[in-house]
N, C-alpha and C positions, 0 to 999 in steps of 0.2 A: 504494500500500500504506500503510495507516494505521500509526501508531506502535505500536498494540497488536498488529497482525498481524506487524510487524517484530520485536517482542520475542518473540512466540510462536515465530517462525521460528528466532531465535537460541537460545532455550531448547531447542528440539527438536534443533538441531544439536549443542549442548553435551551433551545427554543421550545422543545417538547416539555421540558421541566417547568419553564416559566409559564407556558400556556396552561399546563395541568394545575399549577399552583393558583393561577388566577381563577380557573373554573371552579376549583374546590372552595376557595374563599368567597366566591360570588355566585354560588350555586343557585340560589333563589332568583337572583337578578337574571342569570343566564336562562333559567327555565321560563321566566316571564317574557324575555325577549324572543326565545324560541316559540313560545305560545303565540305571540303576536305575528311572528313571521309565518307560522303554519296557518293562522287564521286568514292572513292576507292571501296566502298561496292555496287555500283550501279548494276554491273552484278548479284550479289547475291540477291539483292532486286528484280530486274526484274525477276530473276529465281524463287524466291519465289512466286511472283504474278502470273507468268505463270503456275507454278505448281498448285497453288490454282485454277486457271481457268480450267486447263486441268483435274484436279482431279474430277470435276463435271461429264463430260461425261465418264471419265475413270472408276469411281465407278459404274456407271450404266451398262457400257459394261461388266465390271468384274463380276457383280452380275448375269447378263444374262448368261455369259459363265460358271460360277461356278455352276449354276443350271443344266446346261447340262453336265458338266464334274465334277462329284462328287468326283473323286479321288483326295485327298489332295496333293499327290506328284506332281501334275501338276499345283499347285497353283502359283508357281513362273513363270511358262511358261505363264499362263493365265494373270498374271500381266504385263509381257512384251508385250504380244499381245494387251492388253487393252491400254497400253501406246502408242504403235505404231499406233493403230487405232485412238486414241484421237489426236495424232499429225497430222495424215493424215487428219482427219476431220477439224482441225484448219487450216492446209495449204490449204485444199479445199475451205474453207469459204473465206480465204484471196484471193485465186486464182480466185474464182467466182466473188468477188467484183471487183478485178482488171480487170477481163475479161469484166465486164459491164462498168466500169469507163474509162479505158484507151482508147478504141475506141471513146467513147463520148468526152473525153477530147481532143484527137487529132483532131476530127472533129470540135469541138468548137474553138480550137486554130487556125485551118486553116481558119475558118469563121472570127475570130477576125483579123487575119493577112490580110485577103481580105478587111475587113472594115477599116483597119488603114488609107489608103490613103484618104478615105472620112472623117474620123474623123480628120485627120491632116489638110485637106482642110477647114473643118468647124472651127477648132480651129484657123487656120491662118486668116480666114475672120473675126472671132470675135476679134482677137488681133489687126488687121489692123483698123477695125472700132473703136475700143477702143482708139487706138493711134490718129486716126483722130479727134475724139471728145475731147481728152485730150492731147494736144501737150506737156504739162509739163511732163507727164509720159515718153514720148519718149526722152526728154532731159535727164531725170534722168537715163534712161536705157543706153543711149550713154555714159554718164559720168561713169557709173558703168563698162561697157565693156572697156572703155579707161584705167581705173585704174587696170584692171586685167592683170596679167603677163601670157600671153598665154602659153609660153614654160614651165613655172613653173606649171601651171595648168595641162598641158598634162603629165608632169613628175609625178605629184602627182596621176593623174588618172591611169597611167600605173602601178605605184607602188602599188596602191590600188587593181588593177585587179590581179596583180601577187600574192600579199600577200593573197588576198581573195581566189584565186584559190588553193594556197598551203594549206590554212586553211581548205578549203572545202574538199580537198583530205585527209588531216590528220583526220578531223572529220569523214569522211565517213569510212575510214579504222578502226578508233577507234570504231565506231558504229557497224561495222560488227563483230569485235572481242568481243565487249560487248554482242551483240545478241547471238553469238555462245556460249560464256561462260554461258550466262543465260539459254540457251536451255539445255546444258549439265547438269548444276546445277539443273534445274527443273526435268530432267529425273532421276537424282540421288535421289532427294527428293521424287519423286513419287514411285520409286523402294523401298526406305527404309522408307516410311512414318510411318509404325507401330513402327519401331525402333526409329525414331525421336520423336514420340509421347510418347513412353515409357521413353525416355531420359528426356523429359520435365517434365513428372510426377515424375521421380526420383529426379530431381533437386528441384522441388516444395516441395516434402516431406522432402528432406534433409535440406532445409534452412527455411522452414515455419512450423508452428505447423499443426497438422492434419486437424483441422477445416478450417484454412485459405487456406491450400493446396487444400482441396476438393472444397472450394468455387472458387478458382482460376481455377481449372480444369473444374468446372461446367460452369463458365463464358466463358472459352475458347471454350468449346463444343457448347455453345449457340451461340457464335460469329461465329463459323464455319458454323453452320446450317443456321443462319440468312443471312450471306454474300453469301452463296451458293444459297439460295432461291432468294435473291435479284438479283444476276447476271442472273439467269435463267429468272426471271420475267422481268428484264430490257431488255434482248435480245428479248423476246417474244413481249414486248410492242414496241420496236424499229421496228421490222418487221411489226407489225400491222399498225403502223403510216406510214411506207414507202409504204405499199400496198394501204392504203386509199388515201394517197397523190398522188400516181401514177394514180389511177383510176380517181380522181377528175381532175388532171392536163390534163390527156388524154381526158376526156370528154369535157373540155374547150379548147382543142387543143393548149395548151401552148408549146412553144419550150423547149427542154432540160428536158422533163418530167422524163425520166428514170434517167438521171444524177442527177437531184435534189432529186429524191426519194431515190436513193441509198445513196447519200451524207447525206440525212436526217436520214436514217437508222443508219449510222455510228455515226453522231453527237448526235443522240437521246439517245445514251448510257449515256450522261450527262443528268440527270433527268430533265424533263419538259422544262428547259430553253435551252438545247443543240440544239434543233431544230432551234432556232433563228439564229444560225450560218449558217445553210443550207439555211434559208430564205434570209439572207443577200447576200450570194453568188449567189443564184438563181435570186434574184432581179437585181443584177449587170449584170449577163449574159443576162437576158431578156431585161434590159434597153438599152443594146448596139443596139438592133434591134428596140425596141419600148418602150420608157419611160412610155407611158400610160398603156401598157400591164403589165409592171413591177409593177405599182401601184395596178392594179387589182389582180395581183399574190400575192402581200403582203396581201391584204384584204382576199383573199381566203385562203391563207396559215394560217393566223391568226385565221380564223374561224375553220379550220380543227384542228390546234394545240390546240386551246382552248377546243374544244369538246374532243379531245384525252386526253389532260392534266388534265381536270377536271372530266371526267367521266370514260374513259377507264383506264388511268394510275393508279389512286388511287385504283381501284378494282383489277387490275392484279398484280401490284408491291406491293401495300399496303397490300393486303390480303396475299401475299406470305411471307411477313415479319411480319404479325400479327398486323398491324396498320390499324386503320380506315382511310377513305379518308381525314377527317379533319386533323388528326395528321400527315398523309403523307405529305400534303401540308405544314403544319407548320414546320416539320422537314427539308424539302428541302429548304424552304425560310430562316429559321434561319441559317442553315448550309451554304447556299450560301452567306448570309450577313456577316458571320464571317470569312469564309475561301475561298470564291470564288468558282471556278469550282470544286476543290477538296472537298470542304464542301458540295456541291450539291450531289456529287457522294457517299460520305461516310456518309452524314448526316442521311439518311433514315435508313440504317442498324444499325448505332450507336444508333439512337433513339429507334429502335426496341429492341435492347439489353437492353438499360436503362429501357424501358417500361416493359420488361419481368422480369427483376430483381426487379423493384419496385412493380410490381403486385404480385410476389411471396412473397416479404417481407410484403406487406400489408395484403395479405391473411393469412400469418403465424401469424401476430400480432392480426388479428381479431379472428383467431382460438384460440389463447392463452387466449383471453379475453372472450371466449364463446359467441360471438356476432353473430347473424344470420341476414344477410342482403339479 
């Protein structure tokens, strides 16, 4: 190592140490700044995610059309048609889910409203019996209500409702603008995806040496393929789980079978553990009419979820990203433990990328040593 390279190494280490010291001592400030930056970039982040998801059906549609229309001058037109069809497919899926869920939700809310008087009556009887058995509690409650300023409480409640309504309206408008911006940005990214990829390659070769740039591009290509396969496999698995659950719940004549199954399809996009959210919601809905039936539902749901999670999921999603069932469960469990729900979602494809890189590196080392295994 030359004196110049040695100096460069020490300067890099000093800079890393100074930056690390600054980040540790200003951790809260740095988090606030990052939060503001993410908030500003949120429409573009969502647009990038949407573009990545839409790119999966768009690529397949585009390949089918290009096989039939071999004239290259229509390539840009084929791209536009593919984007439009992918967007329509996305909207149709959302519309279909809404079509299934909304009537069920309305019906369930109406049933809940109908049951409210009975629930209130039961709660009232319980409270009265409790007060009769424990007079000291009644005395404390009376003291509490005596000390409360009713007019002040009503003013605070009214102020909270007004502010909450204004905040909701503002958030709703902001969300619509963010969503619209994200859709426009995703369409632009899909239209210009080759140009964007070429730009990333140029930047890589401009600021890195050839070997590192090629390695970065290779990892990026691997990440793209892995995440695409993961999303496809996850969607197939969620549909299978929803169908199995609907059949089982219908056979046992549980209420809200369709609502719970569709909700499970949506939440099951969170690997393995996401279906537990649907189980909790379903148990609450069923418990309103029959607590005993809700307990039976939890048992049946757990059986179905365990069969799907341990046998179907690792083979569908695990095989799609190149991991065995054992490593699939390991990646999801570790990812969830470290980063919660986000870790569960991205843990598997990240583990697959790491596994592919490690496997390639190990195979190269073995080849260099002329070892046959």
